[in-house]
N, C-alpha and C positions, 0 to 999 in steps of 0.2 A: 821188367821195369825199364822205362825209357829215360834216357838222359837228354835234357834240353838245355841248350846254351842260348842266352839272349844278350843283346847289347843294349845298355841303357845309358842315358846321360849320367855323368858322374854324380851330380847333385841328387838326381832322382834315386840312383842306386844307394847312395849314402842315407838319404831319408828313409827309404824302404827298409834298409838294413837296420837302422836305428829303431824303426817301428816294429821290427820283428816280422816283417812281411816276406823275407827272402828264404825262410826255412822251407824245406820240402812239404811239411804239413800245411803251412799257410798258403803256399802256392797251390797245392791241391785243393784246399778249401775255397780259395778265390776262384779257381777255374771251375769247380763244381757249381758254385753260386752263379757264376756268369752263364754257364751252360743252362742252368734252370731258368734264369732270366730270359735268355734268348729263346728257349723252348716256349715259354709263356707268351712272349711277344709274337712269336710265329703263329701260335694258336689263336691269339687275339686278332692278328691280321687276317688269318684265314677266315675266322668267324665273321669279321666285318665285310669280307668280300663275297660271302655266300648269300644267295637270295634268301631273305627271311621267310618267305612263304614255303620254301622247301624244307625248312628245319622242323620236321615233325617231332613230337615228343620221343618217338622211338630213336630218331637220329641223335637227338640231344642226349639220350640215355647211352647210346653207343659211344659218343664222344666222352661223356663222363666216365664210362667204364674204362675206356682206353687211357685216359689221363690217370685214373686211379691205378691201373696196372703199371704204367710207366713209373709213377711215383713209388709204388711198392717195390718194383725192381731196383730202383735207385737206392731206396732205404736198405734193401737186402745187400746190395753191392757195397754200400758205405759201411754196413755193419761187419762185413767180412774183411 
C-alpha cells in the first residue's frame, strides 16, 4: 500500500471532506474512474488518427478483444 500526501486549498479540502471525498475508499474510486476515462479517451484518439481504410474487421475484432481483456482484468483486480 502506498501513502500519498497532497496539498489542497483550504476551502477545497474542507468541501471535499464535508462531501466524504477524502476517504481512502473514495480517493481510490475517483482515481480508478479517472484512469478508465483517460484510457477510453486515448483509445478514441488513437482510433481517430488511424487511416479508416486500414481498419479491417479482423483489426476491429482484435481491438475489441483487447478492450474486453483489459476491462476483465480491472474487474478482477477491483473484486480482490
